[in-house]
DRENMARDO-458912 format. One record per residue (C-alpha): y, z, x; residue in three letters. Coordinates in nm, 4 decimals, decimal comma, always signed. Last residue first. Layout:
N
atom c2 Y	c3 Z	c1 X	residuo ALA
...
***
This chain:
264
atom c2 -0,7031	c3 -1,2905	c1 -2,1608	residuo ASP
atom c2 -0,9860	c3 -1,0360	c1 -2,1368	residuo ALA
atom c2 -0,8003	c3 -0,8065	c1 -1,8967	residuo TYR
atom c2 -0,7475	c3 -0,5258	c1 -2,1474	residuo LEU
atom c2 -1,1012	c3 -0,5238	c1 -2,2866	residuo ILE
atom c2 -1,2616	c3 -0,5846	c1 -1,9469	residuo GLU
atom c2 -1,0709	c3 -0,3010	c1 -1,7807	residuo ILE
atom c2 -1,1560	c3 -0,0432	c1 -2,0474	residuo VAL
atom c2 -1,5267	c3 -0,1359	c1 -2,0359	residuo LYS
atom c2 -1,5226	c3 -0,1453	c1 -1,6563	residuo TYR
atom c2 -1,4036	c3 +0,2155	c1 -1,6421	residuo ILE
atom c2 -1,6638	c3 +0,3254	c1 -1,8968	residuo GLU
atom c2 -1,9438	c3 +0,1593	c1 -1,6982	residuo GLU
atom c2 -1,8223	c3 +0,3267	c1 -1,3793	residuo ILE
atom c2 -1,8732	c3 +0,6623	c1 -1,5496	residuo LYS
atom c2 -1,5702	c3 +0,8846	c1 -1,5667	residuo MET
atom c2 -1,5455	c3 +1,2273	c1 -1,4073	residuo GLU
atom c2 -1,2615	c3 +1,4520	c1 -1,5141	residuo PRO
atom c2 -0,9971	c3 +1,4728	c1 -1,2419	residuo SER
atom c2 -1,0154	c3 +1,7592	c1 -0,9974	residuo GLU
atom c2 -0,6858	c3 +1,9233	c1 -0,9262	residuo ARG
atom c2 -0,4069	c3 +1,9047	c1 -0,6720	residuo GLU
atom c2 -0,0837	c3 +2,0653	c1 -0,7810	residuo ALA
atom c2 +0,1608	c3 +1,8483	c1 -0,9718	residuo ARG
atom c2 +0,4209	c3 +1,5864	c1 -0,8969	residuo PHE
atom c2 +0,5892	c3 +1,3836	c1 -1,1663	residuo GLY
atom c2 +0,6087	c3 +1,0827	c1 -1,3867	residuo ALA
atom c2 +0,6448	c3 +1,0554	c1 -1,7641	residuo HIS
atom c2 +0,6799	c3 +0,7378	c1 -1,9675	residuo PHE
atom c2 +0,7107	c3 +0,7134	c1 -2,3452	residuo HIS
atom c2 +1,0906	c3 +0,7272	c1 -2,3512	residuo ASN
atom c2 +1,1036	c3 +0,4911	c1 -2,0540	residuo LEU
atom c2 +1,2938	c3 +0,2123	c1 -2,2267	residuo ASN
atom c2 +1,4192	c3 -0,0082	c1 -1,9460	residuo TYR
atom c2 +1,7590	c3 -0,0897	c1 -1,7989	residuo LEU
atom c2 +1,8226	c3 +0,2819	c1 -1,7453	residuo ASN
atom c2 +1,6386	c3 +0,3365	c1 -1,4200	residuo ILE
atom c2 +1,8987	c3 +0,5977	c1 -1,3235	residuo LEU
atom c2 +1,7370	c3 +0,8604	c1 -1,5465	residuo ALA
atom c2 +1,4119	c3 +0,8017	c1 -1,3578	residuo LEU
atom c2 +1,5787	c3 +0,9182	c1 -1,0373	residuo GLY
atom c2 +1,7096	c3 +1,2410	c1 -1,1885	residuo ASN
atom c2 +1,3686	c3 +1,3158	c1 -1,3390	residuo ALA
atom c2 +1,1930	c3 +1,2477	c1 -1,0076	residuo VAL
atom c2 +1,4414	c3 +1,4702	c1 -0,8246	residuo GLN
atom c2 +1,3791	c3 +1,7533	c1 -1,0700	residuo GLU
atom c2 +1,0075	c3 +1,6949	c1 -1,0277	residuo ASN
atom c2 +1,0361	c3 +1,7339	c1 -0,6522	residuo LEU
atom c2 +1,2325	c3 +2,0566	c1 -0,6791	residuo LEU
atom c2 +0,9877	c3 +2,2066	c1 -0,9290	residuo SER
atom c2 +0,6906	c3 +2,1053	c1 -0,7158	residuo LEU
atom c2 +0,8441	c3 +2,2731	c1 -0,4113	residuo ALA
atom c2 +0,9122	c3 +2,5914	c1 -0,6076	residuo ASN
atom c2 +0,5619	c3 +2,5927	c1 -0,7565	residuo GLU
atom c2 +0,3867	c3 +2,5728	c1 -0,4208	residuo ASN
atom c2 +0,2493	c3 +2,2529	c1 -0,2707	residuo ALA
atom c2 -0,0789	c3 +2,0671	c1 -0,2136	residuo SER
atom c2 -0,0254	c3 +1,7302	c1 -0,3761	residuo ILE
atom c2 -0,1094	c3 +1,5348	c1 -0,6911	residuo GLN
atom c2 +0,1098	c3 +1,2394	c1 -0,7824	residuo LEU
atom c2 +0,0903	c3 +1,1977	c1 -1,1571	residuo TRP
atom c2 +0,1816	c3 +0,9083	c1 -1,3853	residuo PHE
atom c2 +0,1655	c3 +1,0064	c1 -1,7531	residuo PHE
atom c2 +0,1892	c3 +0,7447	c1 -2,0279	residuo LEU
atom c2 +0,2572	c3 +0,8621	c1 -2,3834	residuo GLN
atom c2 +0,1494	c3 +0,6423	c1 -2,6764	residuo ASP
atom c2 -0,1579	c3 +0,8514	c1 -2,7519	residuo GLY
atom c2 -0,2462	c3 +1,0103	c1 -2,4210	residuo ILE
atom c2 -0,2557	c3 +0,7511	c1 -2,1438	residuo LEU
atom c2 -0,3296	c3 +0,9198	c1 -1,8128	residuo GLU
atom c2 -0,2670	c3 +0,7991	c1 -1,4589	residuo VAL
atom c2 -0,3785	c3 +0,9989	c1 -1,1566	residuo ASN
atom c2 -0,2771	c3 +0,9556	c1 -0,7970	residuo THR
atom c2 -0,3843	c3 +1,1559	c1 -0,4942	residuo SER
atom c2 -0,1120	c3 +1,2221	c1 -0,2417	residuo PRO
atom c2 -0,1638	c3 +1,0644	c1 +0,1005	residuo GLU
atom c2 +0,1035	c3 +1,2272	c1 +0,3124	residuo LYS
atom c2 +0,4184	c3 +1,3960	c1 +0,1871	residuo ILE
atom c2 +0,6951	c3 +1,3895	c1 +0,4466	residuo HIS
atom c2 +0,9573	c3 +1,5016	c1 +0,1918	residuo HIS
atom c2 +1,1811	c3 +1,1976	c1 +0,2362	residuo ALA
atom c2 +0,8812	c3 +0,9630	c1 +0,2638	residuo LYS
atom c2 +0,7154	c3 +1,0840	c1 -0,0545	residuo LEU
atom c2 +1,0510	c3 +1,0839	c1 -0,2317	residuo LEU
atom c2 +1,1172	c3 +0,7235	c1 -0,1311	residuo SER
atom c2 +0,7676	c3 +0,6206	c1 -0,2424	residuo ASN
atom c2 +0,8307	c3 +0,7774	c1 -0,5839	residuo LEU
atom c2 +1,1640	c3 +0,6019	c1 -0,6352	residuo LEU
atom c2 +1,0381	c3 +0,2672	c1 -0,5069	residuo PHE
atom c2 +0,7344	c3 +0,2940	c1 -0,7340	residuo ALA
atom c2 +0,9575	c3 +0,3594	c1 -1,0358	residuo ILE
atom c2 +1,1743	c3 +0,0598	c1 -0,9483	residuo PHE
atom c2 +0,8650	c3 -0,1607	c1 -0,9048	residuo PRO
atom c2 +0,7428	c3 -0,0170	c1 -1,2378	residuo PHE
atom c2 +1,0305	c3 -0,1146	c1 -1,4633	residuo ALA
atom c2 +0,9347	c3 -0,4832	c1 -1,4795	residuo ASP
atom c2 +0,6095	c3 -0,3790	c1 -1,6469	residuo LEU
atom c2 +0,7975	c3 -0,2918	c1 -1,9663	residuo ASP
atom c2 +0,6018	c3 -0,0058	c1 -2,1237	residuo ILE
atom c2 +0,3303	c3 -0,1442	c1 -2,3517	residuo ASN
atom c2 +0,1044	c3 +0,1568	c1 -2,2792	residuo SER
atom c2 -0,1962	c3 -0,0773	c1 -2,2579	residuo LYS
atom c2 -0,0524	c3 -0,2359	c1 -1,9439	residuo ILE
atom c2 -0,0244	c3 +0,1061	c1 -1,7780	residuo ILE
atom c2 -0,3780	c3 +0,1949	c1 -1,8870	residuo LEU
atom c2 -0,5120	c3 -0,1295	c1 -1,7375	residuo ALA
atom c2 -0,3122	c3 -0,0553	c1 -1,4218	residuo THR
atom c2 -0,4920	c3 +0,2778	c1 -1,3899	residuo PHE
atom c2 -0,8254	c3 +0,0950	c1 -1,4186	residuo TYR
atom c2 -0,7234	c3 -0,1600	c1 -1,1548	residuo VAL
atom c2 -0,6121	c3 +0,1253	c1 -0,9318	residuo ARG
atom c2 -0,9522	c3 +0,2962	c1 -0,9768	residuo VAL
atom c2 -1,1266	c3 -0,0308	c1 -0,8891	residuo LEU
atom c2 -0,9203	c3 -0,0689	c1 -0,5720	residuo SER
atom c2 -1,0215	c3 +0,2753	c1 -0,4484	residuo ASP
atom c2 -1,3850	c3 +0,2086	c1 -0,5449	residuo ILE
atom c2 -1,4175	c3 -0,1159	c1 -0,3501	residuo ASN
atom c2 -1,4351	c3 -0,4484	c1 -0,5309	residuo ILE
atom c2 -1,7101	c3 -0,6875	c1 -0,4285	residuo THR
atom c2 -1,6219	c3 -1,0547	c1 -0,4594	residuo GLY
atom c2 -1,7826	c3 -1,2762	c1 -0,7217	residuo ASN
atom c2 -1,5235	c3 -1,5488	c1 -0,6504	residuo ILE
atom c2 -1,3860	c3 -1,5326	c1 -1,0049	residuo ARG
atom c2 -1,4162	c3 -1,1529	c1 -1,0219	residuo ALA
atom c2 -1,2043	c3 -1,1140	c1 -0,7094	residuo LEU
atom c2 -0,9515	c3 -1,3568	c1 -0,8599	residuo GLU
atom c2 -0,9433	c3 -1,1520	c1 -1,1799	residuo LYS
atom c2 -0,8725	c3 -0,8370	c1 -0,9787	residuo TYR
atom c2 -0,5961	c3 -1,0082	c1 -0,7822	residuo PHE
atom c2 -0,4278	c3 -1,1311	c1 -1,1008	residuo ILE
atom c2 -0,4513	c3 -0,7903	c1 -1,2708	residuo LYS
atom c2 -0,3027	c3 -0,6122	c1 -0,9712	residuo VAL
atom c2 -0,0408	c3 -0,8888	c1 -0,9700	residuo ASP
atom c2 +0,0766	c3 -0,7985	c1 -1,3180	residuo ARG
atom c2 +0,0912	c3 -0,4383	c1 -1,1973	residuo HIS
atom c2 +0,3501	c3 -0,4907	c1 -0,9271	residuo HIS
atom c2 +0,4502	c3 -0,1246	c1 -0,8921	residuo GLY
atom c2 +0,4681	c3 -0,1074	c1 -0,5123	residuo THR
atom c2 +0,1619	c3 +0,1168	c1 -0,4755	residuo ASP
atom c2 -0,0297	c3 -0,0926	c1 -0,7279	residuo PHE
atom c2 +0,0469	c3 -0,4190	c1 -0,5476	residuo ALA
atom c2 -0,0494	c3 -0,2622	c1 -0,2142	residuo LEU
atom c2 -0,3813	c3 -0,1304	c1 -0,3431	residuo LEU
atom c2 -0,4704	c3 -0,4562	c1 -0,5189	residuo ILE
atom c2 -0,3605	c3 -0,6491	c1 -0,2101	residuo GLU
atom c2 -0,5987	c3 -0,4530	c1 +0,0096	residuo SER
atom c2 -0,8920	c3 -0,5403	c1 -0,2168	residuo ASN
atom c2 -0,7760	c3 -0,9020	c1 -0,2242	residuo LEU
atom c2 -0,7527	c3 -0,9048	c1 +0,1561	residuo LEU
atom c2 -1,1066	c3 -0,7748	c1 +0,1888	residuo ASN
atom c2 -1,2336	c3 -1,0507	c1 -0,0400	residuo VAL
atom c2 -1,0024	c3 -1,3287	c1 +0,0869	residuo PRO
atom c2 -1,2005	c3 -1,4650	c1 +0,3811	residuo LYS
atom c2 -1,0158	c3 -1,7725	c1 +0,5151	residuo PRO
atom c2 -0,6637	c3 -1,6552	c1 +0,4237	residuo MET
atom c2 -0,4611	c3 -1,9484	c1 +0,2915	residuo VAL
atom c2 -0,4040	c3 -1,8552	c1 -0,0718	residuo LYS
atom c2 -0,2985	c3 -1,4953	c1 -0,0121	residuo MET
atom c2 -0,0699	c3 -1,5694	c1 +0,2809	residuo ILE
atom c2 +0,2749	c3 -1,5430	c1 +0,1189	residuo SER
atom c2 +0,1733	c3 -1,2526	c1 -0,1048	residuo GLN
atom c2 +0,0955	c3 -1,0427	c1 +0,2014	residuo MET
atom c2 +0,4460	c3 -1,1054	c1 +0,3327	residuo LEU
atom c2 +0,6089	c3 -1,0126	c1 +0,0027	residuo ARG
atom c2 +0,4052	c3 -0,6901	c1 -0,0205	residuo TYR
atom c2 +0,5051	c3 -0,5859	c1 +0,3299	residuo SER
atom c2 +0,8686	c3 -0,6620	c1 +0,2462	residuo GLU
atom c2 +0,8399	c3 -0,4493	c1 -0,0678	residuo GLU
atom c2 +0,6763	c3 -0,1619	c1 +0,1195	residuo HIS
atom c2 +0,9241	c3 -0,1373	c1 +0,4051	residuo LYS
atom c2 +0,8207	c3 +0,2171	c1 +0,4996	residuo GLY
atom c2 +0,7951	c3 +0,1401	c1 +0,8724	residuo LEU
atom c2 +0,4149	c3 +0,1450	c1 +0,8544	residuo THR
atom c2 +0,4366	c3 -0,0956	c1 +0,5603	residuo ARG
atom c2 +0,6470	c3 -0,3333	c1 +0,7638	residuo MET
atom c2 +0,4090	c3 -0,3054	c1 +1,0572	residuo SER
atom c2 +0,1080	c3 -0,3880	c1 +0,8405	residuo ILE
atom c2 +0,2980	c3 -0,6861	c1 +0,6981	residuo ALA
atom c2 +0,3588	c3 -0,8083	c1 +1,0530	residuo ARG
atom c2 -0,0148	c3 -0,7879	c1 +1,1149	residuo TYR
atom c2 -0,0761	c3 -0,9859	c1 +0,7943	residuo MET
atom c2 +0,1667	c3 -1,2560	c1 +0,9060	residuo VAL
atom c2 -0,0296	c3 -1,2767	c1 +1,2295	residuo TYR
atom c2 -0,3515	c3 -1,3108	c1 +1,0318	residuo TYR
atom c2 -0,2044	c3 -1,6179	c1 +0,8637	residuo PRO
atom c2 -0,2607	c3 -1,8261	c1 +1,1802	residuo ASN
atom c2 +0,0630	c3 -2,0093	c1 +1,2499	residuo ARG
atom c2 +0,0510	c3 -1,9248	c1 +1,6193	residuo SER
atom c2 +0,2896	c3 -1,8916	c1 +1,9132	residuo LEU
atom c2 +0,6082	c3 -1,8615	c1 +1,7077	residuo LYS
atom c2 +0,4346	c3 -1,6160	c1 +1,4762	residuo LEU
atom c2 +0,3390	c3 -1,3943	c1 +1,7693	residuo ALA
atom c2 +0,6899	c3 -1,4048	c1 +1,9162	residuo ILE
atom c2 +0,8430	c3 -1,3179	c1 +1,5778	residuo ALA
atom c2 +0,5962	c3 -1,0278	c1 +1,5545	residuo HIS
atom c2 +0,7266	c3 -0,8928	c1 +1,8849	residuo GLN
atom c2 +1,0928	c3 -0,9124	c1 +1,7840	residuo LYS
atom c2 +1,0248	c3 -0,7612	c1 +1,4412	residuo GLU
atom c2 +0,8580	c3 -0,4599	c1 +1,6022	residuo SER
atom c2 +1,1375	c3 -0,4230	c1 +1,8557	residuo GLU
atom c2 +1,4024	c3 -0,4142	c1 +1,5821	residuo GLU
atom c2 +1,2044	c3 -0,1845	c1 +1,3517	residuo LEU
atom c2 +1,1406	c3 +0,0858	c1 +1,6144	residuo ASP
atom c2 +0,9677	c3 +0,3722	c1 +1,4293	residuo GLY
atom c2 +0,7205	c3 +0,4389	c1 +1,7131	residuo GLU
atom c2 +0,4400	c3 +0,3308	c1 +1,4781	residuo VAL
atom c2 +0,6345	c3 +0,0102	c1 +1,4194	residuo ALA
atom c2 +0,6724	c3 -0,0467	c1 +1,7945	residuo ALA
atom c2 +0,2944	c3 -0,0139	c1 +1,8359	residuo ILE
atom c2 +0,2487	c3 -0,2651	c1 +1,5529	residuo ILE
atom c2 +0,4738	c3 -0,5160	c1 +1,7267	residuo GLY
atom c2 +0,3107	c3 -0,4627	c1 +2,0669	residuo TYR
atom c2 -0,0277	c3 -0,5386	c1 +1,9097	residuo ALA
atom c2 +0,1172	c3 -0,8462	c1 +1,7402	residuo SER
atom c2 +0,2492	c3 -0,9627	c1 +2,0776	residuo ALA
atom c2 -0,0984	c3 -0,9178	c1 +2,2234	residuo GLY
atom c2 -0,2531	c3 -1,1230	c1 +1,9438	residuo LEU
atom c2 -0,0039	c3 -1,4026	c1 +2,0047	residuo ALA
atom c2 -0,0481	c3 -1,3950	c1 +2,3816	residuo GLN
atom c2 -0,4270	c3 -1,4063	c1 +2,3736	residuo ASP
atom c2 -0,6130	c3 -1,3580	c1 +2,7033	residuo THR
atom c2 -0,3538	c3 -1,1759	c1 +2,9135	residuo THR
atom c2 -0,1896	c3 -1,0424	c1 +2,5955	residuo ILE
atom c2 -0,4923	c3 -0,8278	c1 +2,5141	residuo ILE
atom c2 -0,4798	c3 -0,6403	c1 +2,8434	residuo LYS
atom c2 -0,1070	c3 -0,5804	c1 +2,7921	residuo LYS
atom c2 -0,1797	c3 -0,4370	c1 +2,4470	residuo ALA
atom c2 -0,4180	c3 -0,1861	c1 +2,6061	residuo GLU
atom c2 -0,1500	c3 -0,0875	c1 +2,8565	residuo LYS
atom c2 +0,0893	c3 -0,0529	c1 +2,5637	residuo LYS
atom c2 -0,1528	c3 +0,1920	c1 +2,4034	residuo MET
atom c2 -0,1645	c3 +0,4064	c1 +2,7183	residuo ARG
atom c2 +0,2142	c3 +0,4123	c1 +2,7536	residuo ILE
atom c2 +0,2518	c3 +0,5046	c1 +2,3861	residuo VAL
atom c2 -0,0036	c3 +0,7845	c1 +2,4263	residuo THR
atom c2 +0,1884	c3 +0,9324	c1 +2,7207	residuo PHE
atom c2 +0,5175	c3 +0,9153	c1 +2,5310	residuo ALA
atom c2 +0,3820	c3 +1,1017	c1 +2,2279	residuo ASP
atom c2 +0,2629	c3 +0,9109	c1 +1,9233	residuo PRO
atom c2 +0,4764	c3 +0,9160	c1 +1,6082	residuo HIS
atom c2 +0,3697	c3 +1,0624	c1 +1,2752	residuo THR
atom c2 +0,3578	c3 +0,9133	c1 +0,9271	residuo GLU
atom c2 +0,0023	c3 +1,0436	c1 +0,8779	residuo ASN
atom c2 -0,1276	c3 +0,7051	c1 +0,7624	residuo VAL
atom c2 +0,0622	c3 +0,5111	c1 +1,0292	residuo SER
atom c2 -0,0242	c3 +0,7530	c1 +1,3088	residuo TYR
atom c2 -0,3955	c3 +0,7311	c1 +1,2306	residuo VAL
atom c2 -0,3694	c3 +0,3545	c1 +1,1803	residuo SER
atom c2 -0,2486	c3 +0,3112	c1 +1,5381	residuo LEU
atom c2 -0,5731	c3 +0,4414	c1 +1,6855	residuo GLN
atom c2 -0,7872	c3 +0,2147	c1 +1,4655	residuo ASP
atom c2 -0,5611	c3 -0,0798	c1 +1,5466	residuo MET
atom c2 -0,6097	c3 -0,0162	c1 +1,9192	residuo LEU
atom c2 -0,9863	c3 -0,0131	c1 +1,8738	residuo LYS
atom c2 -0,9589	c3 -0,3347	c1 +1,6752	residuo GLN
atom c2 -0,7516	c3 -0,4998	c1 +1,9479	residuo PHE
atom c2 -0,9913	c3 -0,3993	c1 +2,2236	residuo THR
atom c2 -1,2870	c3 -0,5192	c1 +2,0174	residuo ASN
atom c2 -1,1148	c3 -0,8456	c1 +1,9269	residuo PRO
atom c2 -1,0367	c3 -0,9355	c1 +2,2913	residuo LYS
atom c2 -0,9516	c3 -1,2939	c1 +2,1999	residuo GLY
atom c2 -1,0917	c3 -1,3920	c1 +1,8623	residuo LYS
atom c2 -0,9138	c3 -1,3085	c1 +1,5412	residuo LEU
atom c2 -1,0402	c3 -1,0639	c1 +1,2810	residuo MET
***
């Protein structure tokens, strides 16, 4: 975290993250209060304050204002954190690929990459860039960085995806399709499960919904997958299903699968 009112900025980020995760917008009173906090920050650190305004605009759904504020921050400072804050705004606005591109651009220059690598694993998985999931995991291992459980599960799922031998270039398109449906139907934080049964790969998004809603969503998934016709997806299945508990796997078993597939 940057210096210059870091506590105020972090508190503001914590508030903003709630709206970002839930895909909701703050009311007018809350926006005014948050902008007052950003104004306090800008008196001591103009770049950090501009980033705060940029993220507030993103939570409001205002792409133009968000980009304007982040441009100011990046003009004032070349610190890679300001690129990261812009990436946060892009992801908040549903611009997952742009967020991913921005994070990629700062990977090698961030001073403390462990947390960033964990975040990058999640973002790469969510955008379908599974080769990069593998790269980020191997880099974490190289620097003896600690991987968090959410990232580890994504690395394991990616290992199954790689093992399926389905063309990895198809997955950014698949991720775009699924992310678009999540946004269109206002579905928040589905749980993900990936299963490789024989030569069939199953990619599940698990949500709380009735059978009619699931049927509609899965029809839209099927229609969308049919349009991704540059790749052979005969052994790939994606869909929504009701929430359920996944069978427990020991950490040792997860690492065993990962190490075998990531040995090269």
